[in-house]
BAPAMAR-994843 format. One line per field, with one value per residue (C-alpha): residue number from 0; residue in one letter; x, y, z. Coordinates in nm, 2 decimals. Example, Ala and Ser with C-alpha at 12.3 -4.5 7.8 and 13.67 -1.06 7.14 Angstrom:
BEGIN
pos	c(0 | 1) .
code	c(A | S) .
xx	c(1.23 | 1.37) .
yy	c(-0.45 | -0.11) .
zz	c(0.78 | 0.71) .
//
This chain:
BEGIN
pos	c(0 | 1 | 2 | 3 | 4 | 5 | 6 | 7 | 8 | 9 | 10 | 11 | 12 | 13 | 14 | 15 | 16 | 17 | 18 | 19 | 20 | 21 | 22 | 23 | 24 | 25 | 26 | 27 | 28 | 29 | 30 | 31 | 32 | 33 | 34 | 35 | 36 | 37 | 38 | 39 | 40 | 41 | 42 | 43 | 44 | 45 | 46 | 47 | 48 | 49 | 50 | 51 | 52 | 53 | 54 | 55 | 56 | 57 | 58 | 59 | 60 | 61 | 62 | 63 | 64 | 65 | 66 | 67 | 68 | 69 | 70 | 71 | 72 | 73 | 74 | 75 | 76 | 77 | 78 | 79 | 80 | 81 | 82 | 83 | 84 | 85 | 86 | 87 | 88 | 89 | 90 | 91 | 92 | 93 | 94 | 95 | 96 | 97 | 98 | 99 | 100 | 101 | 102 | 103 | 104 | 105 | 106 | 107 | 108) .
code	c(M | P | F | A | A | K | H | Q | F | G | E | M | N | G | T | R | V | S | F | V | E | K | K | I | S | E | N | R | M | K | F | L | K | E | L | L | E | S | N | N | F | E | V | L | V | Q | E | E | K | R | K | N | E | D | D | P | Q | L | Y | T | V | A | V | T | D | L | M | F | N | P | V | I | W | I | Y | D | R | K | L | R | T | K | D | G | R | I | V | S | A | D | Y | W | F | Q | K | K | E | T | T | K | P | Q | Y | W | E | S | M | W | D) .
xx	c(0.27 | 0.48 | 0.45 | 0.64 | 0.98 | 0.95 | 0.66 | 0.58 | 0.46 | 0.37 | 0.11 | -0.21 | -0.44 | -0.27 | -0.31 | -0.02 | -0.08 | 0.06 | 0.05 | -0.11 | -0.05 | 0.04 | -0.04 | -0.31 | -0.62 | -0.97 | -1.08 | -0.79 | -0.85 | -1.22 | -1.12 | -0.87 | -1.09 | -1.38 | -1.16 | -0.98 | -1.30 | -1.46 | -1.16 | -1.24 | -0.96 | -1.00 | -0.91 | -0.79 | -0.78 | -0.60 | -0.60 | -0.25 | -0.18 | -0.19 | 0.06 | -0.19 | -0.57 | -0.54 | -0.35 | -0.56 | -0.65 | -0.44 | -0.49 | -0.30 | -0.46 | -0.36 | -0.49 | -0.46 | -0.34 | 0.04 | 0.10 | -0.07 | 0.16 | -0.01 | 0.26 | 0.22 | -0.16 | -0.19 | 0.06 | -0.05 | -0.40 | -0.54 | -0.73 | -1.08 | -1.32 | -1.67 | -1.80 | -1.52 | -1.28 | -0.90 | -0.74 | -0.46 | -0.18 | -0.35 | -0.68 | -0.51 | -0.35 | -0.68 | -0.53 | -0.79 | -1.13 | -1.05 | -0.90 | -0.71 | -0.42 | -0.18 | 0.07 | 0.28 | 0.00 | 0.03 | 0.40 | 0.35 | 0.04) .
yy	c(1.09 | 0.92 | 0.57 | 0.30 | 0.24 | -0.14 | -0.38 | -0.49 | -0.84 | -1.00 | -1.18 | -1.06 | -1.28 | -1.59 | -1.48 | -1.38 | -1.03 | -0.74 | -0.43 | -0.12 | 0.13 | 0.12 | 0.35 | 0.55 | 0.73 | 0.59 | 0.82 | 0.71 | 0.34 | 0.37 | 0.54 | 0.27 | -0.01 | 0.11 | 0.18 | -0.16 | -0.36 | -0.19 | -0.32 | -0.68 | -0.71 | -0.89 | -0.62 | -0.69 | -0.41 | -0.43 | -0.18 | -0.07 | -0.09 | 0.25 | 0.35 | 0.56 | 0.58 | 0.95 | 0.85 | 0.84 | 0.49 | 0.40 | 0.12 | -0.11 | -0.19 | -0.50 | -0.71 | -1.09 | -1.05 | -1.08 | -0.93 | -0.60 | -0.30 | 0.04 | 0.21 | -0.04 | -0.05 | 0.33 | 0.41 | 0.12 | 0.26 | -0.06 | 0.08 | 0.23 | 0.43 | 0.29 | 0.48 | 0.35 | 0.64 | 0.58 | 0.64 | 0.89 | 0.93 | 1.25 | 1.07 | 0.78 | 1.02 | 1.21 | 1.54 | 1.59 | 1.45 | 1.45 | 1.14 | 1.28 | 1.04 | 1.30 | 1.29 | 1.57 | 1.82 | 1.78 | 1.84 | 2.22 | 2.25) .
zz	c(-0.17 | -0.45 | -0.57 | -0.37 | -0.52 | -0.52 | -0.57 | -0.21 | -0.13 | 0.20 | 0.39 | 0.54 | 0.75 | 0.61 | 0.24 | 0.01 | -0.11 | -0.31 | -0.09 | -0.24 | 0.03 | 0.40 | 0.69 | 0.52 | 0.65 | 0.65 | 0.36 | 0.15 | 0.23 | 0.13 | -0.20 | -0.29 | -0.18 | -0.40 | -0.70 | -0.68 | -0.62 | -0.92 | -1.12 | -1.00 | -0.74 | -0.42 | -0.16 | 0.19 | 0.46 | 0.79 | 1.07 | 1.18 | 1.55 | 1.73 | 1.99 | 2.18 | 2.18 | 2.07 | 1.75 | 1.43 | 1.30 | 1.00 | 0.75 | 0.51 | 0.17 | -0.03 | -0.31 | -0.36 | -0.71 | -0.67 | -1.02 | -0.93 | -0.92 | -0.92 | -1.12 | -1.41 | -1.39 | -1.40 | -1.67 | -1.89 | -1.85 | -1.72 | -1.42 | -1.47 | -1.26 | -1.20 | -1.50 | -1.73 | -1.74 | -1.74 | -1.40 | -1.41 | -1.15 | -1.03 | -0.99 | -0.80 | -0.55 | -0.53 | -0.65 | -0.93 | -1.01 | -1.38 | -1.53 | -1.82 | -1.86 | -2.00 | -1.71 | -1.86 | -1.81 | -1.43 | -1.44 | -1.46 | -1.24) .
//
């Protein structure tokens, strides 16, 4: 799953927000919510409407900080884990548990 091409804004529950990710699983939603809240963001989560009862429940995650853009925050090394490590793109996408910020190392994995 790549980063969104554009910084997406909108409204959620009457509040202007910067969307982080849309139509994601519950596990992904919980991961992002915990990570963003530990970085002092106010996180809003909204359940997506399901077409059928059999469809999995999907979520939209957003933050109230309109300046937040995941691409900038990750590559500028502004996001941290709970224990203070720098969040890498691989960590953000839950590909690796390590947080080494050398993005070029993951290009050949």
